[in-house]
PyMOL Python script that loads the backbone (N, CA, C, O; Angstrom):
from pymol import cmd

cmd.read_pdbstr("""\
ATOM      1  N   UNK A   1      -2.580 -22.727  -4.027  1.00  0.00           N
ATOM      2  CA  UNK A   1      -3.013 -22.208  -2.878  1.00  0.00           C
ATOM      3  C   UNK A   1      -3.182 -21.208  -2.162  1.00  0.00           C
ATOM      4  O   UNK A   1      -2.087 -20.796  -1.776  1.00  0.00           O
ATOM      5  N   UNK A   2      -4.299 -20.409  -1.666  1.00  0.00           N
ATOM      6  CA  UNK A   2      -3.644 -19.139  -0.917  1.00  0.00           C
ATOM      7  C   UNK A   2      -4.641 -18.959   0.126  1.00  0.00           C
ATOM      8  O   UNK A   2      -5.614 -19.699   0.273  1.00  0.00           O
ATOM      9  N   UNK A   3      -4.472 -18.346   0.562  1.00  0.00           N
ATOM     10  CA  UNK A   3      -5.199 -18.370   2.093  1.00  0.00           C
ATOM     11  C   UNK A   3      -5.293 -16.507   2.438  1.00  0.00           C
ATOM     12  O   UNK A   3      -4.394 -15.672   2.530  1.00  0.00           O
ATOM     13  N   UNK A   4      -6.531 -16.408   2.538  1.00  0.00           N
ATOM     14  CA  UNK A   4      -7.076 -15.189   2.684  1.00  0.00           C
ATOM     15  C   UNK A   4      -7.681 -14.914   4.205  1.00  0.00           C
ATOM     16  O   UNK A   4      -8.105 -15.780   4.971  1.00  0.00           O
ATOM     17  N   UNK A   5      -7.612 -13.531   4.437  1.00  0.00           N
ATOM     18  CA  UNK A   5      -8.029 -13.181   6.104  1.00  0.00           C
ATOM     19  C   UNK A   5      -9.015 -12.182   6.451  1.00  0.00           C
ATOM     20  O   UNK A   5      -9.669 -12.096   7.490  1.00  0.00           O
ATOM     21  N   UNK A   6      -9.028 -11.109   4.973  1.00  0.00           N
ATOM     22  CA  UNK A   6      -9.447 -10.273   5.103  1.00  0.00           C
ATOM     23  C   UNK A   6     -11.559 -10.510   4.976  1.00  0.00           C
ATOM     24  O   UNK A   6     -12.201 -11.557   5.069  1.00  0.00           O
ATOM     25  N   UNK A   7     -11.957  -9.384   4.793  1.00  0.00           N
ATOM     26  CA  UNK A   7     -13.504  -9.358   5.071  1.00  0.00           C
ATOM     27  C   UNK A   7     -14.028  -9.724   3.396  1.00  0.00           C
ATOM     28  O   UNK A   7     -14.884 -10.479   2.934  1.00  0.00           O
ATOM     29  N   UNK A   8     -13.327  -9.051   2.972  1.00  0.00           N
ATOM     30  CA  UNK A   8     -13.373  -9.029   1.004  1.00  0.00           C
ATOM     31  C   UNK A   8     -13.182 -10.109   0.473  1.00  0.00           C
ATOM     32  O   UNK A   8     -13.854 -10.326  -0.536  1.00  0.00           O
ATOM     33  N   UNK A   9     -12.117 -11.292   0.979  1.00  0.00           N
ATOM     34  CA  UNK A   9     -11.992 -12.556   0.888  1.00  0.00           C
ATOM     35  C   UNK A   9     -12.583 -13.631   1.243  1.00  0.00           C
ATOM     36  O   UNK A   9     -12.529 -14.712   0.657  1.00  0.00           O
ATOM     37  N   UNK A  10     -13.398 -13.273   2.596  1.00  0.00           N
ATOM     38  CA  UNK A  10     -14.354 -14.064   2.988  1.00  0.00           C
ATOM     39  C   UNK A  10     -15.610 -13.733   2.326  1.00  0.00           C
ATOM     40  O   UNK A  10     -16.373 -14.694   2.223  1.00  0.00           O
ATOM     41  N   UNK A  11     -16.018 -12.645   1.859  1.00  0.00           N
ATOM     42  CA  UNK A  11     -17.386 -12.384   1.209  1.00  0.00           C
ATOM     43  C   UNK A  11     -17.088 -13.374  -0.412  1.00  0.00           C
ATOM     44  O   UNK A  11     -17.778 -14.055  -1.171  1.00  0.00           O
ATOM     45  N   UNK A  12     -15.968 -13.034  -0.339  1.00  0.00           N
ATOM     46  CA  UNK A  12     -15.813 -13.894  -1.945  1.00  0.00           C
ATOM     47  C   UNK A  12     -15.762 -15.535  -1.741  1.00  0.00           C
ATOM     48  O   UNK A  12     -16.077 -16.355  -2.604  1.00  0.00           O
ATOM     49  N   UNK A  13     -15.404 -15.759  -0.718  1.00  0.00           N
ATOM     50  CA  UNK A  13     -15.564 -17.372  -0.419  1.00  0.00           C
ATOM     51  C   UNK A  13     -16.852 -17.541  -0.626  1.00  0.00           C
ATOM     52  O   UNK A  13     -17.387 -18.112  -1.576  1.00  0.00           O
ATOM     53  N   UNK A  14     -17.620 -16.739   0.812  1.00  0.00           N
ATOM     54  CA  UNK A  14     -19.226 -16.915   0.478  1.00  0.00           C
ATOM     55  C   UNK A  14     -19.970 -17.260  -0.822  1.00  0.00           C
ATOM     56  O   UNK A  14     -20.688 -18.225  -1.085  1.00  0.00           O
ATOM     57  N   UNK A  15     -19.558 -16.091  -1.639  1.00  0.00           N
ATOM     58  CA  UNK A  15     -20.349 -16.142  -2.781  1.00  0.00           C
ATOM     59  C   UNK A  15     -19.942 -17.233  -3.708  1.00  0.00           C
ATOM     60  O   UNK A  15     -20.642 -17.646  -4.633  1.00  0.00           O
ATOM     61  N   UNK A  16     -18.439 -17.788  -3.306  1.00  0.00           N
ATOM     62  CA  UNK A  16     -18.150 -19.036  -4.303  1.00  0.00           C
ATOM     63  C   UNK A  16     -18.865 -20.195  -3.949  1.00  0.00           C
ATOM     64  O   UNK A  16     -19.047 -21.119  -4.742  1.00  0.00           O
ATOM     65  N   UNK A  17     -19.271 -20.186  -2.809  1.00  0.00           N
ATOM     66  CA  UNK A  17     -19.741 -21.317  -1.928  1.00  0.00           C
ATOM     67  C   UNK A  17     -20.882 -21.463  -2.248  1.00  0.00           C
ATOM     68  O   UNK A  17     -21.344 -22.604  -2.253  1.00  0.00           O
ATOM     69  N   UNK A  18     -21.864 -20.106  -2.695  1.00  0.00           N
ATOM     70  CA  UNK A  18     -23.392 -20.030  -2.640  1.00  0.00           C
ATOM     71  C   UNK A  18     -23.310 -21.226  -3.653  1.00  0.00           C
ATOM     72  O   UNK A  18     -22.537 -21.278  -4.609  1.00  0.00           O
ATOM     73  N   UNK A  19     -24.457 -22.418  -3.202  1.00  0.00           N
ATOM     74  CA  UNK A  19     -25.109 -23.274  -4.156  1.00  0.00           C
ATOM     75  C   UNK A  19     -24.566 -24.574  -4.116  1.00  0.00           C
ATOM     76  O   UNK A  19     -24.829 -25.407  -4.982  1.00  0.00           O
ATOM     77  N   UNK A  20     -23.529 -24.880  -2.779  1.00  0.00           N
ATOM     78  CA  UNK A  20     -22.788 -25.696  -2.424  1.00  0.00           C
ATOM     79  C   UNK A  20     -23.717 -26.288  -1.141  1.00  0.00           C
ATOM     80  O   UNK A  20     -23.099 -27.222  -0.630  1.00  0.00           O
ATOM     81  N   UNK A  21     -24.841 -26.074  -0.545  1.00  0.00           N
ATOM     82  CA  UNK A  21     -25.361 -26.278   0.283  1.00  0.00           C
ATOM     83  C   UNK A  21     -25.319 -25.103   1.265  1.00  0.00           C
ATOM     84  O   UNK A  21     -25.008 -23.991   0.838  1.00  0.00           O
ATOM     85  N   UNK A  22     -25.667 -25.322   2.783  1.00  0.00           N
ATOM     86  CA  UNK A  22     -25.463 -24.357   3.831  1.00  0.00           C
ATOM     87  C   UNK A  22     -24.319 -23.824   3.964  1.00  0.00           C
ATOM     88  O   UNK A  22     -23.333 -24.552   4.073  1.00  0.00           O
ATOM     89  N   UNK A  23     -24.189 -22.288   3.984  1.00  0.00           N
ATOM     90  CA  UNK A  23     -22.742 -22.182   4.345  1.00  0.00           C
ATOM     91  C   UNK A  23     -22.305 -22.110   5.667  1.00  0.00           C
ATOM     92  O   UNK A  23     -23.092 -21.531   6.417  1.00  0.00           O
ATOM     93  N   UNK A  24     -21.473 -22.451   6.073  1.00  0.00           N
ATOM     94  CA  UNK A  24     -21.222 -22.576   7.729  1.00  0.00           C
ATOM     95  C   UNK A  24     -21.396 -21.485   8.214  1.00  0.00           C
ATOM     96  O   UNK A  24     -21.353 -20.501   7.475  1.00  0.00           O
ATOM     97  N   UNK A  25     -21.650 -21.338   9.643  1.00  0.00           N
ATOM     98  CA  UNK A  25     -21.580 -20.104  10.501  1.00  0.00           C
ATOM     99  C   UNK A  25     -20.443 -19.197  10.592  1.00  0.00           C
ATOM    100  O   UNK A  25     -20.374 -18.021  10.949  1.00  0.00           O
ATOM    101  N   UNK A  26     -19.355 -20.231  10.085  1.00  0.00           N
ATOM    102  CA  UNK A  26     -17.753 -19.385  10.269  1.00  0.00           C
ATOM    103  C   UNK A  26     -17.411 -20.144   9.128  1.00  0.00           C
ATOM    104  O   UNK A  26     -17.446 -21.327   8.790  1.00  0.00           O
ATOM    105  N   UNK A  27     -16.894 -18.506   8.408  1.00  0.00           N
ATOM    106  CA  UNK A  27     -16.494 -18.993   6.898  1.00  0.00           C
ATOM    107  C   UNK A  27     -15.148 -19.096   7.488  1.00  0.00           C
ATOM    108  O   UNK A  27     -15.049 -20.297   7.235  1.00  0.00           O
ATOM    109  N   UNK A  28     -14.304 -18.890   7.926  1.00  0.00           N
ATOM    110  CA  UNK A  28     -12.560 -19.067   8.269  1.00  0.00           C
ATOM    111  C   UNK A  28     -11.738 -20.161   7.870  1.00  0.00           C
ATOM    112  O   UNK A  28     -10.523 -20.084   7.691  1.00  0.00           O
ATOM    113  N   UNK A  29     -12.563 -21.361   7.713  1.00  0.00           N
ATOM    114  CA  UNK A  29     -12.008 -22.470   7.059  1.00  0.00           C
ATOM    115  C   UNK A  29     -12.640 -23.182   5.800  1.00  0.00           C
ATOM    116  O   UNK A  29     -12.618 -24.323   5.338  1.00  0.00           O
ATOM    117  N   UNK A  30     -13.208 -21.986   5.467  1.00  0.00           N
ATOM    118  CA  UNK A  30     -13.996 -22.438   4.329  1.00  0.00           C
ATOM    119  C   UNK A  30     -12.863 -22.588   2.930  1.00  0.00           C
ATOM    120  O   UNK A  30     -11.896 -21.831   2.846  1.00  0.00           O
ATOM    121  N   UNK A  31     -13.095 -23.478   2.063  1.00  0.00           N
ATOM    122  CA  UNK A  31     -12.256 -23.972   0.921  1.00  0.00           C
ATOM    123  C   UNK A  31     -13.291 -23.827  -0.290  1.00  0.00           C
ATOM    124  O   UNK A  31     -14.369 -24.403  -0.438  1.00  0.00           O
ATOM    125  N   UNK A  32     -12.602 -22.815  -1.181  1.00  0.00           N
ATOM    126  CA  UNK A  32     -12.994 -22.862  -2.651  1.00  0.00           C
ATOM    127  C   UNK A  32     -12.063 -23.109  -3.683  1.00  0.00           C
ATOM    128  O   UNK A  32     -10.860 -23.270  -3.476  1.00  0.00           O
ATOM    129  N   UNK A  33     -12.636 -23.143  -4.865  1.00  0.00           N
ATOM    130  CA  UNK A  33     -11.601 -23.426  -5.939  1.00  0.00           C
ATOM    131  C   UNK A  33     -11.127 -22.275  -6.538  1.00  0.00           C
ATOM    132  O   UNK A  33     -11.547 -21.193  -6.127  1.00  0.00           O
ATOM    133  N   UNK A  34     -10.275 -22.326  -7.495  1.00  0.00           N
ATOM    134  CA  UNK A  34      -9.982 -21.028  -8.359  1.00  0.00           C
ATOM    135  C   UNK A  34     -11.159 -20.596  -9.383  1.00  0.00           C
ATOM    136  O   UNK A  34     -11.663 -19.500  -9.632  1.00  0.00           O
ATOM    137  N   UNK A  35     -11.403 -21.954  -9.893  1.00  0.00           N
ATOM    138  CA  UNK A  35     -12.636 -21.731 -11.002  1.00  0.00           C
ATOM    139  C   UNK A  35     -13.972 -21.018 -10.319  1.00  0.00           C
ATOM    140  O   UNK A  35     -14.634 -20.237 -11.003  1.00  0.00           O
ATOM    141  N   UNK A  36     -14.331 -21.301  -9.000  1.00  0.00           N
ATOM    142  CA  UNK A  36     -15.035 -20.629  -8.350  1.00  0.00           C
ATOM    143  C   UNK A  36     -15.158 -19.128  -8.108  1.00  0.00           C
ATOM    144  O   UNK A  36     -16.165 -18.419  -8.092  1.00  0.00           O
ATOM    145  N   UNK A  37     -13.837 -18.819  -7.921  1.00  0.00           N
ATOM    146  CA  UNK A  37     -13.670 -17.374  -7.495  1.00  0.00           C
ATOM    147  C   UNK A  37     -13.822 -16.750  -9.002  1.00  0.00           C
ATOM    148  O   UNK A  37     -14.483 -15.724  -9.168  1.00  0.00           O
ATOM    149  N   UNK A  38     -13.063 -17.539 -10.286  1.00  0.00           N
ATOM    150  CA  UNK A  38     -13.168 -16.798 -11.395  1.00  0.00           C
ATOM    151  C   UNK A  38     -14.585 -16.745 -11.784  1.00  0.00           C
ATOM    152  O   UNK A  38     -14.836 -15.778 -12.504  1.00  0.00           O
ATOM    153  N   UNK A  39     -15.644 -17.556 -11.497  1.00  0.00           N
ATOM    154  CA  UNK A  39     -16.670 -17.562 -11.684  1.00  0.00           C
ATOM    155  C   UNK A  39     -17.529 -16.627 -10.965  1.00  0.00           C
ATOM    156  O   UNK A  39     -18.555 -16.368 -11.594  1.00  0.00           O
ATOM    157  N   UNK A  40     -17.402 -15.946  -9.653  1.00  0.00           N
ATOM    158  CA  UNK A  40     -17.874 -14.663  -8.978  1.00  0.00           C
ATOM    159  C   UNK A  40     -17.322 -13.917  -9.744  1.00  0.00           C
ATOM    160  O   UNK A  40     -18.089 -13.244 -10.432  1.00  0.00           O
ATOM    161  N   UNK A  41     -16.254 -13.768  -9.901  1.00  0.00           N
ATOM    162  CA  UNK A  41     -15.433 -12.354 -10.308  1.00  0.00           C
ATOM    163  C   UNK A  41     -16.209 -11.991 -11.444  1.00  0.00           C
ATOM    164  O   UNK A  41     -16.623 -10.832 -11.442  1.00  0.00           O
ATOM    165  N   UNK A  42     -16.538 -12.795 -12.527  1.00  0.00           N
ATOM    166  CA  UNK A  42     -17.223 -12.929 -13.968  1.00  0.00           C
ATOM    167  C   UNK A  42     -18.564 -11.861 -13.420  1.00  0.00           C
ATOM    168  O   UNK A  42     -18.829 -10.689 -13.689  1.00  0.00           O
ATOM    169  N   UNK A  43     -19.185 -12.817 -12.595  1.00  0.00           N
ATOM    170  CA  UNK A  43     -20.831 -12.633 -12.181  1.00  0.00           C
ATOM    171  C   UNK A  43     -20.689 -11.015 -11.348  1.00  0.00           C
ATOM    172  O   UNK A  43     -21.347 -10.012 -11.625  1.00  0.00           O
ATOM    173  N   UNK A  44     -19.671 -11.143 -10.317  1.00  0.00           N
ATOM    174  CA  UNK A  44     -19.396  -9.401 -10.143  1.00  0.00           C
ATOM    175  C   UNK A  44     -19.178  -8.400 -10.917  1.00  0.00           C
ATOM    176  O   UNK A  44     -19.619  -7.320 -10.524  1.00  0.00           O
ATOM    177  N   UNK A  45     -18.374  -8.441 -12.359  1.00  0.00           N
ATOM    178  CA  UNK A  45     -17.984  -7.411 -12.609  1.00  0.00           C
ATOM    179  C   UNK A  45     -19.175  -7.151 -13.456  1.00  0.00           C
ATOM    180  O   UNK A  45     -19.168  -6.019 -13.938  1.00  0.00           O
ATOM    181  N   UNK A  46     -20.337  -7.991 -13.811  1.00  0.00           N
ATOM    182  CA  UNK A  46     -21.559  -8.025 -14.508  1.00  0.00           C
ATOM    183  C   UNK A  46     -22.524  -6.989 -14.141  1.00  0.00           C
ATOM    184  O   UNK A  46     -23.332  -6.422 -14.876  1.00  0.00           O
ATOM    185  N   UNK A  47     -22.309  -6.825 -12.857  1.00  0.00           N
ATOM    186  CA  UNK A  47     -23.473  -6.350 -11.754  1.00  0.00           C
ATOM    187  C   UNK A  47     -23.098  -4.939 -11.186  1.00  0.00           C
ATOM    188  O   UNK A  47     -21.944  -4.643 -10.880  1.00  0.00           O
ATOM    189  N   UNK A  48     -24.086  -4.159 -11.079  1.00  0.00           N
ATOM    190  CA  UNK A  48     -24.054  -2.648 -10.751  1.00  0.00           C
ATOM    191  C   UNK A  48     -24.181  -3.057  -9.123  1.00  0.00           C
ATOM    192  O   UNK A  48     -24.682  -4.139  -8.814  1.00  0.00           O
ATOM    193  N   UNK A  49     -23.589  -1.918  -7.890  1.00  0.00           N
ATOM    194  CA  UNK A  49     -23.775  -1.861  -6.915  1.00  0.00           C
ATOM    195  C   UNK A  49     -25.095  -2.147  -6.148  1.00  0.00           C
ATOM    196  O   UNK A  49     -25.091  -2.656  -5.027  1.00  0.00           O
ATOM    197  N   UNK A  50     -26.284  -1.774  -6.847  1.00  0.00           N
ATOM    198  CA  UNK A  50     -27.597  -2.342  -6.015  1.00  0.00           C
ATOM    199  C   UNK A  50     -27.976  -3.366  -6.286  1.00  0.00           C
ATOM    200  O   UNK A  50     -28.997  -3.734  -5.705  1.00  0.00           O
ATOM    201  N   UNK A  51     -27.356  -4.264  -7.252  1.00  0.00           N
ATOM    202  CA  UNK A  51     -27.604  -5.881  -7.531  1.00  0.00           C
ATOM    203  C   UNK A  51     -26.377  -6.693  -6.709  1.00  0.00           C
ATOM    204  O   UNK A  51     -26.417  -7.849  -6.288  1.00  0.00           O
ATOM    205  N   UNK A  52     -25.442  -5.871  -6.630  1.00  0.00           N
ATOM    206  CA  UNK A  52     -24.251  -6.285  -5.422  1.00  0.00           C
ATOM    207  C   UNK A  52     -24.904  -6.790  -4.184  1.00  0.00           C
ATOM    208  O   UNK A  52     -24.927  -7.835  -3.534  1.00  0.00           O
ATOM    209  N   UNK A  53     -25.357  -5.754  -4.141  1.00  0.00           N
ATOM    210  CA  UNK A  53     -26.078  -5.656  -2.435  1.00  0.00           C
ATOM    211  C   UNK A  53     -26.949  -6.675  -2.280  1.00  0.00           C
ATOM    212  O   UNK A  53     -27.043  -7.226  -1.184  1.00  0.00           O
ATOM    213  N   UNK A  54     -27.679  -7.054  -3.313  1.00  0.00           N
ATOM    214  CA  UNK A  54     -28.747  -8.147  -3.149  1.00  0.00           C
ATOM    215  C   UNK A  54     -28.380  -9.658  -3.335  1.00  0.00           C
ATOM    216  O   UNK A  54     -29.215 -10.531  -3.568  1.00  0.00           O
ATOM    217  N   UNK A  55     -27.195  -9.838  -3.220  1.00  0.00           N
ATOM    218  CA  UNK A  55     -26.374 -10.887  -3.152  1.00  0.00           C
ATOM    219  C   UNK A  55     -26.290 -11.861  -1.907  1.00  0.00           C
ATOM    220  O   UNK A  55     -25.571 -11.623  -0.937  1.00  0.00           O
ATOM    221  N   UNK A  56     -27.024 -12.882  -2.017  1.00  0.00           N
ATOM    222  CA  UNK A  56     -26.986 -13.804  -0.512  1.00  0.00           C
ATOM    223  C   UNK A  56     -25.273 -14.167  -0.451  1.00  0.00           C
ATOM    224  O   UNK A  56     -24.484 -14.694  -1.235  1.00  0.00           O
ATOM    225  N   UNK A  57     -25.192 -13.652   0.755  1.00  0.00           N
ATOM    226  CA  UNK A  57     -23.586 -14.307   1.365  1.00  0.00           C
ATOM    227  C   UNK A  57     -22.517 -13.153   1.147  1.00  0.00           C
ATOM    228  O   UNK A  57     -21.326 -13.398   1.338  1.00  0.00           O
ATOM    229  N   UNK A  58     -22.997 -11.730   0.696  1.00  0.00           N
ATOM    230  CA  UNK A  58     -21.904 -10.876   0.351  1.00  0.00           C
ATOM    231  C   UNK A  58     -22.143  -9.834   1.775  1.00  0.00           C
ATOM    232  O   UNK A  58     -23.296  -9.498   2.043  1.00  0.00           O
ATOM    233  N   UNK A  59     -21.251  -9.467   2.447  1.00  0.00           N
ATOM    234  CA  UNK A  59     -21.455  -8.439   3.435  1.00  0.00           C
ATOM    235  C   UNK A  59     -21.625  -7.162   2.925  1.00  0.00           C
ATOM    236  O   UNK A  59     -20.839  -6.529   2.221  1.00  0.00           O
ATOM    237  N   UNK A  60     -22.806  -6.807   3.373  1.00  0.00           N
ATOM    238  CA  UNK A  60     -22.988  -5.139   2.542  1.00  0.00           C
ATOM    239  C   UNK A  60     -21.933  -4.091   2.620  1.00  0.00           C
ATOM    240  O   UNK A  60     -21.780  -3.163   1.826  1.00  0.00           O
ATOM    241  N   UNK A  61     -21.253  -4.349   3.638  1.00  0.00           N
ATOM    242  CA  UNK A  61     -20.107  -3.263   4.207  1.00  0.00           C
ATOM    243  C   UNK A  61     -19.076  -3.438   2.673  1.00  0.00           C
ATOM    244  O   UNK A  61     -18.526  -2.414   2.269  1.00  0.00           O
ATOM    245  N   UNK A  62     -18.832  -5.011   1.743  1.00  0.00           N
ATOM    246  CA  UNK A  62     -18.288  -5.188   1.195  1.00  0.00           C
ATOM    247  C   UNK A  62     -18.468  -4.591  -0.356  1.00  0.00           C
ATOM    248  O   UNK A  62     -17.549  -4.372  -1.145  1.00  0.00           O
ATOM    249  N   UNK A  63     -19.606  -4.429  -0.537  1.00  0.00           N
ATOM    250  CA  UNK A  63     -20.405  -4.712  -1.950  1.00  0.00           C
ATOM    251  C   UNK A  63     -19.400  -3.502  -2.920  1.00  0.00           C
ATOM    252  O   UNK A  63     -19.085  -3.682  -4.096  1.00  0.00           O
ATOM    253  N   UNK A  64     -19.062  -2.412  -2.177  1.00  0.00           N
ATOM    254  CA  UNK A  64     -18.375  -1.220  -3.095  1.00  0.00           C
ATOM    255  C   UNK A  64     -17.046  -1.305  -3.422  1.00  0.00           C
ATOM    256  O   UNK A  64     -16.497  -0.426  -4.086  1.00  0.00           O
ATOM    257  N   UNK A  65     -16.311  -2.562  -2.902  1.00  0.00           N
ATOM    258  CA  UNK A  65     -15.003  -3.134  -3.236  1.00  0.00           C
ATOM    259  C   UNK A  65     -14.732  -4.309  -3.797  1.00  0.00           C
ATOM    260  O   UNK A  65     -13.703  -4.407  -4.465  1.00  0.00           O
ATOM    261  N   UNK A  66     -15.636  -5.472  -3.630  1.00  0.00           N
ATOM    262  CA  UNK A  66     -15.663  -6.733  -3.453  1.00  0.00           C
ATOM    263  C   UNK A  66     -15.461  -6.907  -5.603  1.00  0.00           C
ATOM    264  O   UNK A  66     -15.180  -8.014  -6.061  1.00  0.00           O
ATOM    265  N   UNK A  67     -15.568  -6.257  -6.112  1.00  0.00           N
ATOM    266  CA  UNK A  67     -15.119  -6.375  -7.693  1.00  0.00           C
ATOM    267  C   UNK A  67     -13.791  -6.424  -7.747  1.00  0.00           C
ATOM    268  O   UNK A  67     -13.123  -7.349  -8.209  1.00  0.00           O
ATOM    269  N   UNK A  68     -13.205  -4.919  -7.035  1.00  0.00           N
ATOM    270  CA  UNK A  68     -11.576  -4.622  -6.902  1.00  0.00           C
ATOM    271  C   UNK A  68     -10.933  -6.111  -6.311  1.00  0.00           C
ATOM    272  O   UNK A  68      -9.975  -6.785  -6.690  1.00  0.00           O
ATOM    273  N   UNK A  69     -11.877  -6.283  -5.257  1.00  0.00           N
ATOM    274  CA  UNK A  69     -11.346  -7.548  -4.573  1.00  0.00           C
ATOM    275  C   UNK A  69     -11.343  -8.839  -5.701  1.00  0.00           C
ATOM    276  O   UNK A  69     -10.412  -9.621  -5.895  1.00  0.00           O
ATOM    277  N   UNK A  70     -12.225  -8.824  -6.154  1.00  0.00           N
ATOM    278  CA  UNK A  70     -12.312 -10.397  -6.645  1.00  0.00           C
ATOM    279  C   UNK A  70     -11.248 -10.095  -7.983  1.00  0.00           C
ATOM    280  O   UNK A  70     -10.470 -10.986  -8.326  1.00  0.00           O
ATOM    281  N   UNK A  71     -11.276  -8.935  -8.615  1.00  0.00           N
ATOM    282  CA  UNK A  71     -10.311  -8.899  -9.815  1.00  0.00           C
ATOM    283  C   UNK A  71      -8.678  -9.281  -9.299  1.00  0.00           C
ATOM    284  O   UNK A  71      -7.930 -10.069  -9.877  1.00  0.00           O
ATOM    285  N   UNK A  72      -8.378  -8.536  -8.124  1.00  0.00           N
ATOM    286  CA  UNK A  72      -7.025  -8.904  -7.475  1.00  0.00           C
ATOM    287  C   UNK A  72      -6.891 -10.333  -7.131  1.00  0.00           C
ATOM    288  O   UNK A  72      -5.810 -10.867  -7.382  1.00  0.00           O
ATOM    289  N   UNK A  73      -7.828 -11.025  -6.595  1.00  0.00           N
ATOM    290  CA  UNK A  73      -7.604 -12.774  -6.039  1.00  0.00           C
ATOM    291  C   UNK A  73      -7.831 -13.264  -7.191  1.00  0.00           C
ATOM    292  O   UNK A  73      -7.033 -14.193  -7.312  1.00  0.00           O
ATOM    293  N   UNK A  74      -8.536 -13.169  -8.227  1.00  0.00           N
ATOM    294  CA  UNK A  74      -8.689 -14.223  -9.657  1.00  0.00           C
ATOM    295  C   UNK A  74      -7.388 -14.048 -10.271  1.00  0.00           C
ATOM    296  O   UNK A  74      -6.852 -15.047 -10.750  1.00  0.00           O
ATOM    297  N   UNK A  75      -6.638 -12.616 -10.345  1.00  0.00           N
ATOM    298  CA  UNK A  75      -5.172 -12.757 -10.935  1.00  0.00           C
ATOM    299  C   UNK A  75      -4.275 -13.268 -10.108  1.00  0.00           C
ATOM    300  O   UNK A  75      -3.366 -13.935 -10.602  1.00  0.00           O
ATOM    301  N   UNK A  76      -4.314 -13.128  -9.090  1.00  0.00           N
ATOM    302  CA  UNK A  76      -3.267 -13.828  -7.928  1.00  0.00           C
ATOM    303  C   UNK A  76      -3.535 -15.057  -8.232  1.00  0.00           C
ATOM    304  O   UNK A  76      -2.523 -15.604  -8.670  1.00  0.00           O
ATOM    305  N   UNK A  77      -4.563 -15.839  -8.195  1.00  0.00           N
ATOM    306  CA  UNK A  77      -4.889 -17.605  -8.766  1.00  0.00           C
ATOM    307  C   UNK A  77      -4.416 -17.838 -10.033  1.00  0.00           C
ATOM    308  O   UNK A  77      -4.155 -18.955 -10.479  1.00  0.00           O
ATOM    309  N   UNK A  78      -4.291 -16.704 -10.672  1.00  0.00           N
ATOM    310  CA  UNK A  78      -4.086 -17.507 -12.495  1.00  0.00           C
ATOM    311  C   UNK A  78      -2.784 -17.120 -12.467  1.00  0.00           C
ATOM    312  O   UNK A  78      -2.047 -17.361 -13.424  1.00  0.00           O
TER     313      UNK A  78
END
""", "prot")
cmd.dss("prot")
cmd.show_as("cartoon", "prot")
cmd.util.cbc("prot")
cmd.orient("prot")
């Protein structure tokens, strides 16, 4: 289990939860699995900045650093 508080980790959580129904307005207690984070990391690594900016749930201010954040978080969870 890991607990994160940064905007990057909140964006990763939102991306991981996409497809599970509507996202809650407050992401601070959202729970996602390591498997979901790994899926998001793989997806993000394939996308350039222009395509990352179009992802629903991704804070546009995080689009440039989200790949590095996903790699770090996935490594920690591994």
